[in-house]
A tleap script that builds the chain and sets N, CA, C and O, in Angstrom:
source leaprc.protein.ff14SB
mol = sequence {
  NMET ALA SER GLU ALA PRO THR ALA THR ASP
  SER THR PHE GLY ARG VAL LEU ASP GLU SER
  VAL LEU ASP ALA LEU GLY GLN LEU GLN GLY
  LYS TRP ARG PRO ASP PHE VAL ASP ARG VAL
  ILE THR ILE PHE LEU ASP THR GLY ARG ALA
  LEU LEU SER ASP LEU LYS ASN GLY SER ALA
  SER GLY LYS VAL ILE THR LEU HIE TYR ALA
  SER HIE THR LEU LYS ALA CYS SER GLY ILE
  ILE GLY ALA THR SER LEU SER ALA LEU CYS
  GLY GLU LEU GLU SER MET ALA ARG ALA GLY
  LEU VAL PRO ASP ALA VAL VAL ARG VAL ASP
  ALA ILE VAL GLU GLU TYR HIE ARG VAL GLU
  ALA ALA LEU ILE ARG ARG LEU ALA LYS PRO
  LYS THR GLY CARG
}
set mol.1.N position { 17.002 -22.204 2.399 }
set mol.1.CA position { 16.570 -21.612 1.016 }
set mol.1.C position { 15.532 -20.573 1.229 }
set mol.1.O position { 14.423 -20.786 1.719 }
set mol.2.N position { 16.013 -19.364 0.796 }
set mol.2.CA position { 15.150 -18.098 0.877 }
set mol.2.C position { 13.926 -18.332 -0.037 }
set mol.2.O position { 14.031 -18.833 -1.157 }
set mol.3.N position { 12.721 -17.925 0.534 }
set mol.3.CA position { 11.595 -17.938 -0.200 }
set mol.3.C position { 11.420 -16.881 -1.133 }
set mol.3.O position { 11.746 -15.731 -0.841 }
set mol.4.N position { 10.894 -17.207 -2.313 }
set mol.4.CA position { 10.782 -16.066 -3.297 }
set mol.4.C position { 9.652 -15.184 -2.989 }
set mol.4.O position { 8.559 -15.589 -2.594 }
set mol.5.N position { 10.002 -13.833 -3.210 }
set mol.5.CA position { 9.006 -12.675 -2.801 }
set mol.5.C position { 7.997 -12.859 -3.871 }
set mol.5.O position { 8.387 -13.174 -4.995 }
set mol.6.N position { 6.571 -12.673 -3.595 }
set mol.6.CA position { 5.709 -12.421 -4.478 }
set mol.6.C position { 5.825 -11.140 -5.314 }
set mol.6.O position { 6.351 -10.131 -4.844 }
set mol.7.N position { 5.351 -11.188 -6.505 }
set mol.7.CA position { 5.385 -9.775 -7.339 }
set mol.7.C position { 3.997 -9.356 -7.494 }
set mol.7.O position { 3.077 -10.140 -7.262 }
set mol.8.N position { 3.789 -8.063 -7.906 }
set mol.8.CA position { 2.550 -7.677 -8.140 }
set mol.8.C position { 1.944 -8.329 -9.488 }
set mol.8.O position { 0.755 -8.149 -9.752 }
set mol.9.N position { 2.707 -9.022 -10.262 }
set mol.9.CA position { 2.067 -9.661 -11.485 }
set mol.9.C position { 1.689 -11.119 -11.283 }
set mol.9.O position { 1.259 -11.766 -12.238 }
set mol.10.N position { 1.854 -11.752 -9.884 }
set mol.10.CA position { 1.546 -12.937 -9.627 }
set mol.10.C position { -0.002 -13.181 -9.881 }
set mol.10.O position { -0.805 -12.261 -9.722 }
set mol.11.N position { -0.334 -14.249 -10.216 }
set mol.11.CA position { -1.799 -14.431 -10.584 }
set mol.11.C position { -2.593 -14.484 -9.344 }
set mol.11.O position { -3.821 -14.425 -9.403 }
set mol.12.N position { -1.921 -14.601 -8.146 }
set mol.12.CA position { -2.671 -14.647 -6.839 }
set mol.12.C position { -3.139 -13.126 -6.417 }
set mol.12.O position { -3.920 -12.891 -5.495 }
set mol.13.N position { -2.560 -12.198 -7.207 }
set mol.13.CA position { -2.995 -10.885 -6.868 }
set mol.13.C position { -4.166 -10.375 -7.909 }
set mol.13.O position { -4.133 -10.406 -9.139 }
set mol.14.N position { -5.095 -9.950 -7.138 }
set mol.14.CA position { -6.365 -9.350 -7.860 }
set mol.14.C position { -6.066 -8.051 -8.385 }
set mol.14.O position { -4.977 -7.652 -8.800 }
set mol.15.N position { -7.319 -7.344 -8.311 }
set mol.15.CA position { -7.424 -5.999 -8.763 }
set mol.15.C position { -6.357 -4.991 -7.853 }
set mol.15.O position { -6.008 -5.251 -6.702 }
set mol.16.N position { -6.013 -4.032 -8.476 }
set mol.16.CA position { -4.935 -3.190 -7.687 }
set mol.16.C position { -5.686 -2.387 -6.451 }
set mol.16.O position { -5.166 -2.102 -5.373 }
set mol.17.N position { -7.017 -2.097 -6.865 }
set mol.17.CA position { -7.686 -1.244 -5.794 }
set mol.17.C position { -9.296 -1.576 -5.838 }
set mol.17.O position { -9.921 -1.621 -6.898 }
set mol.18.N position { -9.864 -1.796 -4.591 }
set mol.18.CA position { -11.149 -2.059 -4.434 }
set mol.18.C position { -11.838 -0.681 -4.232 }
set mol.18.O position { -11.850 -0.121 -3.136 }
set mol.19.N position { -12.348 -0.221 -5.229 }
set mol.19.CA position { -12.876 1.164 -5.176 }
set mol.19.C position { -14.108 1.284 -4.173 }
set mol.19.O position { -14.368 2.335 -3.586 }
set mol.20.N position { -14.845 0.107 -4.031 }
set mol.20.CA position { -15.853 0.146 -3.164 }
set mol.20.C position { -15.550 0.472 -1.770 }
set mol.20.O position { -16.406 1.004 -1.063 }
set mol.21.N position { -14.391 0.188 -1.337 }
set mol.21.CA position { -13.768 0.759 -0.066 }
set mol.21.C position { -13.731 2.326 0.091 }
set mol.21.O position { -14.027 2.948 1.111 }
set mol.22.N position { -13.299 2.860 -1.148 }
set mol.22.CA position { -13.225 4.292 -1.033 }
set mol.22.C position { -14.644 4.762 -1.154 }
set mol.22.O position { -15.002 5.663 -0.396 }
set mol.23.N position { -15.498 4.259 -2.020 }
set mol.23.CA position { -16.989 4.689 -2.011 }
set mol.23.C position { -17.515 4.522 -0.582 }
set mol.23.O position { -18.336 5.352 -0.192 }
set mol.24.N position { -17.192 3.699 0.106 }
set mol.24.CA position { -17.797 3.511 1.627 }
set mol.24.C position { -17.188 4.708 2.420 }
set mol.24.O position { -17.875 5.365 3.202 }
set mol.25.N position { -15.990 4.940 2.207 }
set mol.25.CA position { -15.432 6.207 3.131 }
set mol.25.C position { -16.125 7.522 2.506 }
set mol.25.O position { -16.293 8.516 3.213 }
set mol.26.N position { -16.452 7.496 1.394 }
set mol.26.CA position { -17.323 8.843 0.850 }
set mol.26.C position { -18.745 8.865 1.647 }
set mol.26.O position { -19.280 9.958 1.835 }
set mol.27.N position { -19.299 7.794 2.070 }
set mol.27.CA position { -20.561 7.694 2.776 }
set mol.27.C position { -20.624 7.731 4.328 }
set mol.27.O position { -21.641 7.552 4.998 }
set mol.28.N position { -19.363 7.996 4.796 }
set mol.28.CA position { -19.394 7.865 6.319 }
set mol.28.C position { -20.242 8.907 6.931 }
set mol.28.O position { -20.664 8.779 8.081 }
set mol.29.N position { -20.481 9.847 6.258 }
set mol.29.CA position { -21.436 10.859 7.010 }
set mol.29.C position { -22.868 10.892 6.404 }
set mol.29.O position { -23.607 11.870 6.521 }
set mol.30.N position { -23.199 9.769 5.760 }
set mol.30.CA position { -24.610 9.639 5.177 }
set mol.30.C position { -24.772 10.484 3.851 }
set mol.30.O position { -25.881 10.436 3.320 }
set mol.31.N position { -23.897 11.168 3.323 }
set mol.31.CA position { -24.031 11.901 2.183 }
set mol.31.C position { -22.628 11.649 1.328 }
set mol.31.O position { -21.555 11.614 1.931 }
set mol.32.N position { -22.692 11.496 0.060 }
set mol.32.CA position { -21.577 11.176 -0.640 }
set mol.32.C position { -20.669 12.519 -0.531 }
set mol.32.O position { -21.143 13.647 -0.667 }
set mol.33.N position { -19.227 12.231 -0.253 }
set mol.33.CA position { -18.373 13.464 0.037 }
set mol.33.C position { -17.138 13.123 -0.770 }
set mol.33.O position { -16.229 12.542 -0.176 }
set mol.34.N position { -17.000 13.409 -2.024 }
set mol.34.CA position { -15.985 13.248 -2.800 }
set mol.34.C position { -14.784 13.902 -2.365 }
set mol.34.O position { -13.683 13.391 -2.572 }
set mol.35.N position { -14.944 15.130 -1.707 }
set mol.35.CA position { -13.841 15.970 -1.177 }
set mol.35.C position { -13.125 15.079 -0.070 }
set mol.35.O position { -11.898 15.038 0.021 }
set mol.36.N position { -13.926 14.413 0.712 }
set mol.36.CA position { -13.188 13.655 1.905 }
set mol.36.C position { -12.610 12.482 1.326 }
set mol.36.O position { -11.557 12.106 1.842 }
set mol.37.N position { -13.082 11.795 0.330 }
set mol.37.CA position { -12.340 10.653 -0.311 }
set mol.37.C position { -11.091 11.419 -0.953 }
set mol.37.O position { -9.995 10.995 -0.588 }
set mol.38.N position { -11.096 12.291 -1.692 }
set mol.38.CA position { -9.834 13.005 -2.371 }
set mol.38.C position { -8.750 13.336 -1.360 }
set mol.38.O position { -7.547 13.173 -1.563 }
set mol.39.N position { -9.294 13.815 -0.258 }
set mol.39.CA position { -8.250 14.135 1.030 }
set mol.39.C position { -7.654 12.887 1.384 }
set mol.39.O position { -6.435 12.783 1.522 }
set mol.40.N position { -8.524 11.836 1.553 }
set mol.40.CA position { -7.961 10.461 2.143 }
set mol.40.C position { -6.848 9.966 1.044 }
set mol.40.O position { -5.735 9.610 1.432 }
set mol.41.N position { -7.139 9.963 -0.094 }
set mol.41.CA position { -6.135 9.696 -1.328 }
set mol.41.C position { -5.050 10.460 -1.280 }
set mol.41.O position { -3.976 9.880 -1.445 }
set mol.42.N position { -5.041 11.686 -1.086 }
set mol.42.CA position { -3.888 12.658 -1.182 }
set mol.42.C position { -2.984 12.276 -0.013 }
set mol.42.O position { -1.762 12.291 -0.165 }
set mol.43.N position { -3.583 11.910 1.233 }
set mol.43.CA position { -2.940 11.721 2.379 }
set mol.43.C position { -2.139 10.327 2.246 }
set mol.43.O position { -0.973 10.166 2.606 }
set mol.44.N position { -2.941 9.386 1.686 }
set mol.44.CA position { -2.270 8.066 1.258 }
set mol.44.C position { -0.965 8.237 0.511 }
set mol.44.O position { 0.092 7.715 0.866 }
set mol.45.N position { -1.132 9.066 -0.628 }
set mol.45.CA position { -0.061 9.110 -1.624 }
set mol.45.C position { 1.119 9.889 -0.876 }
set mol.45.O position { 2.286 9.535 -1.047 }
set mol.46.N position { 0.791 10.930 -0.067 }
set mol.46.CA position { 1.951 11.607 0.585 }
set mol.46.C position { 2.600 10.565 1.653 }
set mol.46.O position { 3.825 10.473 1.730 }
set mol.47.N position { 1.826 9.861 2.394 }
set mol.47.CA position { 2.452 9.121 3.367 }
set mol.47.C position { 3.156 7.747 2.740 }
set mol.47.O position { 4.081 7.136 3.275 }
set mol.48.N position { 2.581 7.440 1.627 }
set mol.48.CA position { 2.975 6.140 1.003 }
set mol.48.C position { 4.326 6.462 0.503 }
set mol.48.O position { 5.199 5.621 0.717 }
set mol.49.N position { 4.635 7.526 -0.118 }
set mol.49.CA position { 5.966 7.895 -0.687 }
set mol.49.C position { 7.107 7.962 0.413 }
set mol.49.O position { 8.251 7.528 0.275 }
set mol.50.N position { 6.552 8.619 1.589 }
set mol.50.CA position { 7.646 8.591 2.713 }
set mol.50.C position { 7.901 7.225 3.272 }
set mol.50.O position { 9.034 6.935 3.657 }
set mol.51.N position { 6.811 6.283 3.343 }
set mol.51.CA position { 7.176 4.839 3.728 }
set mol.51.C position { 7.782 4.193 2.891 }
set mol.51.O position { 8.467 3.284 3.360 }
set mol.52.N position { 7.799 4.360 1.382 }
set mol.52.CA position { 8.486 3.768 0.447 }
set mol.52.C position { 10.004 3.991 0.573 }
set mol.52.O position { 10.875 3.149 0.355 }
set mol.53.N position { 10.180 5.306 0.974 }
set mol.53.CA position { 11.635 5.738 1.075 }
set mol.53.C position { 12.351 4.987 2.295 }
set mol.53.O position { 13.491 4.523 2.278 }
set mol.54.N position { 11.419 4.967 3.379 }
set mol.54.CA position { 11.894 4.126 4.546 }
set mol.54.C position { 12.155 2.709 4.314 }
set mol.54.O position { 13.194 2.155 4.673 }
set mol.55.N position { 10.985 2.007 3.575 }
set mol.55.CA position { 11.343 0.679 3.274 }
set mol.55.C position { 12.676 0.441 2.357 }
set mol.55.O position { 13.336 -0.575 2.578 }
set mol.56.N position { 13.064 1.293 1.396 }
set mol.56.CA position { 14.048 1.219 0.537 }
set mol.56.C position { 15.328 1.445 1.659 }
set mol.56.O position { 16.233 0.619 1.775 }
set mol.57.N position { 15.261 2.457 2.302 }
set mol.57.CA position { 16.540 2.618 3.273 }
set mol.57.C position { 16.718 1.324 4.210 }
set mol.57.O position { 17.812 0.777 4.344 }
set mol.58.N position { 15.599 0.905 4.819 }
set mol.58.CA position { 15.774 -0.191 5.584 }
set mol.58.C position { 16.175 -1.520 4.961 }
set mol.58.O position { 16.774 -2.395 5.586 }
set mol.59.N position { 15.800 -1.612 3.666 }
set mol.59.CA position { 16.271 -2.951 2.944 }
set mol.59.C position { 17.799 -2.648 2.743 }
set mol.59.O position { 18.655 -3.480 3.045 }
set mol.60.N position { 18.082 -1.486 2.248 }
set mol.60.CA position { 19.517 -1.260 1.822 }
set mol.60.C position { 20.531 -1.394 2.979 }
set mol.60.O position { 21.652 -1.860 2.775 }
set mol.61.N position { 20.059 -0.916 4.382 }
set mol.61.CA position { 20.881 -0.851 5.352 }
set mol.61.C position { 20.698 -2.130 6.296 }
set mol.61.O position { 21.546 -2.407 7.145 }
set mol.62.N position { 19.605 -2.854 6.110 }
set mol.62.CA position { 19.537 -3.970 6.895 }
set mol.62.C position { 19.020 -3.721 8.096 }
set mol.62.O position { 19.323 -4.495 9.004 }
set mol.63.N position { 18.143 -2.611 8.366 }
set mol.63.CA position { 17.517 -2.087 9.571 }
set mol.63.C position { 16.180 -2.909 9.615 }
set mol.63.O position { 15.194 -2.464 9.026 }
set mol.64.N position { 16.122 -4.112 10.306 }
set mol.64.CA position { 14.790 -4.752 10.470 }
set mol.64.C position { 13.660 -3.968 11.054 }
set mol.64.O position { 12.483 -4.118 10.726 }
set mol.65.N position { 14.141 -3.051 12.018 }
set mol.65.CA position { 13.044 -2.207 12.697 }
set mol.65.C position { 12.431 -1.420 11.756 }
set mol.65.O position { 11.210 -1.436 11.600 }
set mol.66.N position { 13.275 -0.642 11.031 }
set mol.66.CA position { 12.710 0.250 9.888 }
set mol.66.C position { 11.734 -0.618 9.048 }
set mol.66.O position { 10.578 -0.235 8.871 }
set mol.67.N position { 12.132 -1.630 8.597 }
set mol.67.CA position { 11.335 -2.504 7.764 }
set mol.67.C position { 9.939 -2.765 8.438 }
set mol.67.O position { 8.858 -2.640 7.863 }
set mol.68.N position { 10.126 -3.144 9.737 }
set mol.68.CA position { 8.926 -3.547 10.392 }
set mol.68.C position { 7.905 -2.296 10.566 }
set mol.68.O position { 6.712 -2.362 10.268 }
set mol.69.N position { 8.492 -1.252 11.044 }
set mol.69.CA position { 7.553 -0.058 11.288 }
set mol.69.C position { 7.037 0.323 9.874 }
set mol.69.O position { 5.828 0.525 9.752 }
set mol.70.N position { 7.768 0.425 8.907 }
set mol.70.CA position { 7.342 1.087 7.533 }
set mol.70.C position { 6.310 0.189 6.943 }
set mol.70.O position { 5.290 0.675 6.453 }
set mol.71.N position { 6.560 -1.338 6.967 }
set mol.71.CA position { 5.727 -2.179 6.416 }
set mol.71.C position { 4.341 -2.285 7.198 }
set mol.71.O position { 3.280 -2.466 6.600 }
set mol.72.N position { 4.429 -2.163 8.530 }
set mol.72.CA position { 3.269 -2.142 9.389 }
set mol.72.C position { 2.293 -0.948 9.025 }
set mol.72.O position { 1.091 -1.118 8.820 }
set mol.73.N position { 2.930 0.269 8.968 }
set mol.73.CA position { 2.303 1.358 8.627 }
set mol.73.C position { 1.574 1.483 7.248 }
set mol.73.O position { 0.436 1.945 7.161 }
set mol.74.N position { 2.264 1.066 6.233 }
set mol.74.CA position { 1.798 1.043 4.840 }
set mol.74.C position { 0.836 -0.129 4.639 }
set mol.74.O position { -0.002 -0.011 3.745 }
set mol.75.N position { 0.865 -1.325 5.422 }
set mol.75.CA position { -0.146 -2.269 5.451 }
set mol.75.C position { -1.381 -1.612 5.792 }
set mol.75.O position { -2.339 -1.682 5.022 }
set mol.76.N position { -1.447 -0.939 6.949 }
set mol.76.CA position { -2.669 -0.447 7.524 }
set mol.76.C position { -3.315 0.676 6.584 }
set mol.76.O position { -4.526 0.713 6.367 }
set mol.77.N position { -2.431 1.557 6.063 }
set mol.77.CA position { -2.964 2.585 5.149 }
set mol.77.C position { -3.341 2.057 3.922 }
set mol.77.O position { -4.226 2.698 3.355 }
set mol.78.N position { -2.858 0.918 3.262 }
set mol.78.CA position { -3.344 0.443 2.117 }
set mol.78.C position { -4.591 -0.311 2.338 }
set mol.78.O position { -5.406 -0.268 1.417 }
set mol.79.N position { -4.879 -0.969 3.351 }
set mol.79.CA position { -6.127 -1.634 3.844 }
set mol.79.C position { -7.166 -0.676 3.775 }
set mol.79.O position { -8.198 -0.924 3.153 }
set mol.80.N position { -6.949 0.594 4.468 }
set mol.80.CA position { -7.968 1.644 4.640 }
set mol.80.C position { -8.503 2.025 3.122 }
set mol.80.O position { -9.699 2.241 2.928 }
set mol.81.N position { -7.603 2.085 2.150 }
set mol.81.CA position { -8.093 2.649 0.858 }
set mol.81.C position { -8.403 1.441 -0.148 }
set mol.81.O position { -8.597 1.656 -1.345 }
set mol.82.N position { -8.437 0.237 0.375 }
set mol.82.CA position { -8.933 -0.824 -0.574 }
set mol.82.C position { -7.847 -1.298 -1.467 }
set mol.82.O position { -8.176 -1.799 -2.542 }
set mol.83.N position { -6.493 -1.194 -1.128 }
set mol.83.CA position { -5.290 -1.743 -1.921 }
set mol.83.C position { -4.908 -3.013 -1.048 }
set mol.83.O position { -4.022 -3.063 -0.195 }
set mol.84.N position { -5.780 -4.043 -1.448 }
set mol.84.CA position { -5.489 -5.304 -0.672 }
set mol.84.C position { -4.200 -5.972 -0.919 }
set mol.84.O position { -3.533 -6.503 -0.031 }
set mol.85.N position { -3.858 -5.918 -2.243 }
set mol.85.CA position { -2.611 -6.650 -2.710 }
set mol.85.C position { -1.475 -5.942 -1.997 }
set mol.85.O position { -0.726 -6.623 -1.297 }
set mol.86.N position { -1.270 -4.561 -2.120 }
set mol.86.CA position { -0.354 -3.924 -1.391 }
set mol.86.C position { -0.280 -4.240 -0.022 }
set mol.86.O position { 0.793 -4.520 0.513 }
set mol.87.N position { -1.463 -4.209 0.640 }
set mol.87.CA position { -1.556 -4.379 2.062 }
set mol.87.C position { -1.131 -5.836 2.377 }
set mol.87.O position { -0.563 -6.034 3.451 }
set mol.88.N position { -1.342 -6.815 1.580 }
set mol.88.CA position { -0.889 -8.184 1.781 }
set mol.88.C position { 0.681 -8.172 1.699 }
set mol.88.O position { 1.371 -8.632 2.609 }
set mol.89.N position { 1.155 -7.672 0.663 }
set mol.89.CA position { 2.693 -7.731 0.462 }
set mol.89.C position { 3.370 -7.097 1.739 }
set mol.89.O position { 4.358 -7.622 2.252 }
set mol.90.N position { 2.802 -5.966 2.218 }
set mol.90.CA position { 3.308 -5.304 3.378 }
set mol.90.C position { 3.206 -6.142 4.557 }
set mol.90.O position { 4.109 -6.186 5.392 }
set mol.91.N position { 2.140 -6.801 4.647 }
set mol.91.CA position { 1.928 -7.715 5.878 }
set mol.91.C position { 2.791 -8.925 5.962 }
set mol.91.O position { 3.036 -9.437 7.055 }
set mol.92.N position { 3.272 -9.413 4.811 }
set mol.92.CA position { 4.288 -10.419 4.813 }
set mol.92.C position { 5.571 -9.890 5.251 }
set mol.92.O position { 6.237 -10.488 6.097 }
set mol.93.N position { 5.979 -8.720 4.682 }
set mol.93.CA position { 7.169 -8.160 5.142 }
set mol.93.C position { 7.199 -7.918 6.673 }
set mol.93.O position { 8.137 -8.205 7.417 }
set mol.94.N position { 6.125 -7.394 6.994 }
set mol.94.CA position { 5.833 -7.102 8.505 }
set mol.94.C position { 6.086 -8.230 9.331 }
set mol.94.O position { 6.843 -8.108 10.294 }
set mol.95.N position { 5.544 -9.305 9.069 }
set mol.95.CA position { 5.688 -10.550 9.831 }
set mol.95.C position { 7.087 -11.070 9.835 }
set mol.95.O position { 7.524 -11.525 10.892 }
set mol.96.N position { 7.846 -11.053 8.753 }
set mol.96.CA position { 9.136 -11.453 8.694 }
set mol.96.C position { 10.160 -10.634 9.587 }
set mol.96.O position { 11.097 -11.099 10.235 }
set mol.97.N position { 9.725 -9.161 9.461 }
set mol.97.CA position { 10.631 -8.115 10.068 }
set mol.97.C position { 10.335 -8.483 11.636 }
set mol.97.O position { 11.302 -8.661 12.376 }
set mol.98.N position { 9.035 -8.594 12.133 }
set mol.98.CA position { 8.749 -8.733 13.473 }
set mol.98.C position { 9.618 -10.007 14.071 }
set mol.98.O position { 10.228 -10.008 15.140 }
set mol.99.N position { 9.532 -11.004 13.198 }
set mol.99.CA position { 10.602 -12.061 13.619 }
set mol.99.C position { 11.995 -11.846 13.594 }
set mol.99.O position { 12.733 -12.665 14.141 }
set mol.100.N position { 12.462 -10.821 13.015 }
set mol.100.CA position { 13.792 -10.413 13.143 }
set mol.100.C position { 14.610 -10.910 11.972 }
set mol.100.O position { 15.837 -10.905 12.072 }
set mol.101.N position { 14.049 -11.316 10.925 }
set mol.101.CA position { 14.950 -11.842 9.870 }
set mol.101.C position { 14.246 -11.665 8.483 }
set mol.101.O position { 13.218 -12.279 8.199 }
set mol.102.N position { 14.799 -10.879 7.728 }
set mol.102.CA position { 14.211 -10.735 6.210 }
set mol.102.C position { 15.324 -10.847 5.297 }
set mol.102.O position { 16.000 -9.886 4.929 }
set mol.103.N position { 15.506 -12.109 4.922 }
set mol.103.CA position { 16.904 -12.428 4.059 }
set mol.103.C position { 16.575 -11.964 2.665 }
set mol.103.O position { 17.545 -11.735 1.943 }
set mol.104.N position { 15.332 -11.782 2.147 }
set mol.104.CA position { 15.283 -11.260 0.807 }
set mol.104.C position { 14.649 -9.851 0.845 }
set mol.104.O position { 13.760 -9.554 0.048 }
set mol.105.N position { 15.116 -8.966 1.790 }
set mol.105.CA position { 14.318 -7.811 1.982 }
set mol.105.C position { 14.295 -7.097 0.610 }
set mol.105.O position { 13.218 -6.674 0.192 }
set mol.106.N position { 15.405 -6.945 -0.099 }
set mol.106.CA position { 15.292 -5.878 -1.217 }
set mol.106.C position { 14.533 -6.587 -2.358 }
set mol.106.O position { 14.204 -5.817 -3.260 }
set mol.107.N position { 14.202 -7.794 -2.517 }
set mol.107.CA position { 13.275 -8.352 -3.455 }
set mol.107.C position { 11.782 -7.986 -2.883 }
set mol.107.O position { 10.948 -7.501 -3.648 }
set mol.108.N position { 11.538 -8.190 -1.769 }
set mol.108.CA position { 10.247 -8.035 -0.999 }
set mol.108.C position { 9.935 -6.420 -1.109 }
set mol.108.O position { 8.767 -6.068 -1.270 }
set mol.109.N position { 10.849 -5.573 -1.033 }
set mol.109.CA position { 10.610 -4.138 -1.001 }
set mol.109.C position { 10.429 -3.749 -2.386 }
set mol.109.O position { 9.576 -2.897 -2.636 }
set mol.110.N position { 11.207 -4.326 -3.442 }
set mol.110.CA position { 11.010 -4.063 -4.786 }
set mol.110.C position { 9.558 -4.487 -5.363 }
set mol.110.O position { 8.985 -3.920 -6.293 }
set mol.111.N position { 9.095 -5.554 -4.654 }
set mol.111.CA position { 7.627 -6.001 -5.172 }
set mol.111.C position { 6.658 -5.100 -4.441 }
set mol.111.O position { 5.552 -4.898 -4.944 }
set mol.112.N position { 6.963 -4.592 -3.393 }
set mol.112.CA position { 5.942 -3.451 -2.592 }
set mol.112.C position { 6.068 -2.127 -3.470 }
set mol.112.O position { 5.089 -1.477 -3.837 }
set mol.113.N position { 7.186 -1.857 -3.717 }
set mol.113.CA position { 7.369 -0.522 -4.680 }
set mol.113.C position { 6.505 -0.556 -5.912 }
set mol.113.O position { 5.778 0.365 -6.284 }
set mol.114.N position { 6.682 -1.853 -6.573 }
set mol.114.CA position { 5.906 -2.085 -7.877 }
set mol.114.C position { 4.420 -2.053 -7.693 }
set mol.114.O position { 3.694 -1.416 -8.457 }
set mol.115.N position { 3.998 -2.703 -6.736 }
set mol.115.CA position { 2.602 -2.611 -6.335 }
set mol.115.C position { 2.037 -1.264 -5.963 }
set mol.115.O position { 0.933 -0.887 -6.356 }
set mol.116.N position { 2.865 -0.524 -5.159 }
set mol.116.CA position { 2.375 0.813 -4.834 }
set mol.116.C position { 2.398 1.676 -5.963 }
set mol.116.O position { 1.527 2.546 -5.943 }
set mol.117.N position { 3.205 1.668 -6.998 }
set mol.117.CA position { 3.075 2.348 -8.240 }
set mol.117.C position { 1.760 1.998 -8.952 }
set mol.117.O position { 1.161 2.809 -9.658 }
set mol.118.N position { 1.390 0.873 -8.746 }
set mol.118.CA position { 0.189 0.416 -9.637 }
set mol.118.C position { -1.042 0.940 -8.836 }
set mol.118.O position { -2.065 1.316 -9.410 }
set mol.119.N position { -0.900 0.948 -7.528 }
set mol.119.CA position { -2.011 1.554 -6.722 }
set mol.119.C position { -2.059 3.183 -6.994 }
set mol.119.O position { -3.124 3.746 -7.246 }
set mol.120.N position { -0.978 3.781 -6.930 }
set mol.120.CA position { -0.766 5.111 -7.047 }
set mol.120.C position { -1.392 5.552 -8.407 }
set mol.120.O position { -2.147 6.523 -8.453 }
set mol.121.N position { -1.078 4.844 -9.482 }
set mol.121.CA position { -1.674 5.179 -10.883 }
set mol.121.C position { -3.224 5.020 -10.787 }
set mol.121.O position { -3.897 5.793 -11.470 }
set mol.122.N position { -3.847 4.113 -10.023 }
set mol.122.CA position { -5.168 3.905 -10.042 }
set mol.122.C position { -5.883 5.100 -9.255 }
set mol.122.O position { -6.956 5.599 -9.593 }
set mol.123.N position { -5.161 5.456 -8.219 }
set mol.123.CA position { -5.627 6.506 -7.351 }
set mol.123.C position { -5.642 7.837 -7.947 }
set mol.123.O position { -6.514 8.662 -7.676 }
set mol.124.N position { -4.504 8.089 -8.910 }
set mol.124.CA position { -4.604 9.277 -9.636 }
set mol.124.C position { -5.623 9.264 -10.738 }
set mol.124.O position { -6.153 10.337 -11.026 }
set mol.125.N position { -5.959 8.173 -11.391 }
set mol.125.CA position { -6.888 8.061 -12.280 }
set mol.125.C position { -8.192 8.420 -11.624 }
set mol.125.O position { -9.041 9.035 -12.271 }
set mol.126.N position { -8.408 8.054 -10.316 }
set mol.126.CA position { -9.722 8.239 -9.562 }
set mol.126.C position { -9.751 9.758 -9.313 }
set mol.126.O position { -10.806 10.339 -9.570 }
set mol.127.N position { -8.805 10.396 -8.886 }
set mol.127.CA position { -8.778 11.747 -8.734 }
set mol.127.C position { -9.111 12.731 -9.807 }
set mol.127.O position { -9.708 13.803 -9.703 }
set mol.128.N position { -8.538 12.070 -10.995 }
set mol.128.CA position { -8.831 12.810 -12.215 }
set mol.128.C position { -10.397 12.714 -12.797 }
set mol.128.O position { -10.850 13.482 -13.646 }
set mol.129.N position { -11.110 11.648 -12.191 }
set mol.129.CA position { -12.419 11.572 -12.782 }
set mol.129.C position { -13.285 12.781 -12.379 }
set mol.129.O position { -13.002 13.420 -11.366 }
set mol.130.N position { -14.311 13.096 -13.138 }
set mol.130.CA position { -15.229 14.179 -12.696 }
set mol.130.C position { -16.030 13.704 -11.426 }
set mol.130.O position { -16.459 12.564 -11.248 }
set mol.131.N position { -16.134 14.588 -10.723 }
set mol.131.CA position { -16.920 14.392 -9.464 }
set mol.131.C position { -18.285 14.398 -9.443 }
set mol.131.O position { -18.868 15.457 -9.676 }
set mol.132.N position { -18.991 13.243 -9.167 }
set mol.132.CA position { -20.497 13.324 -9.181 }
set mol.132.C position { -21.010 12.576 -7.914 }
set mol.132.O position { -20.281 11.832 -7.259 }
set mol.133.N position { -22.078 12.781 -7.669 }
set mol.133.CA position { -22.651 12.052 -6.331 }
set mol.133.C position { -22.718 10.540 -6.906 }
set mol.133.O position { -22.972 10.274 -8.081 }
set mol.134.N position { -22.479 9.698 -6.005 }
set mol.134.CA position { -22.590 8.220 -6.314 }
set mol.134.C position { -23.814 7.525 -5.828 }
set mol.134.O position { -23.968 6.323 -6.044 }
savepdb mol mol.pdb
quit
């Protein structure tokens, strides 16, 4: 029996984005740097879109190696920006793909895509906020 993939609406998933992680990135050089955080967000969004495409292609074609690489990379990128739910979903897919079998790949990738879009919306809202020292 295939396990049911979690979705972004499951009660086990908390906030979409832990903004304190991004705030900490802004403090890396001891002074609040919103331009640095904005660059990190922009890079994440660009990279994330490409990785989602890889995940969709990997699930459609059954290429487990593609699923492994894309989920591993998106997991790490998501963790860096504080998207813990997205990172967790990617980590589950990565573990399955590393083991060589992802029977419910399409369902799992759909859950990742849905959560990515929630993260993307939160990041875009953050980019739109007026920049002030924190």
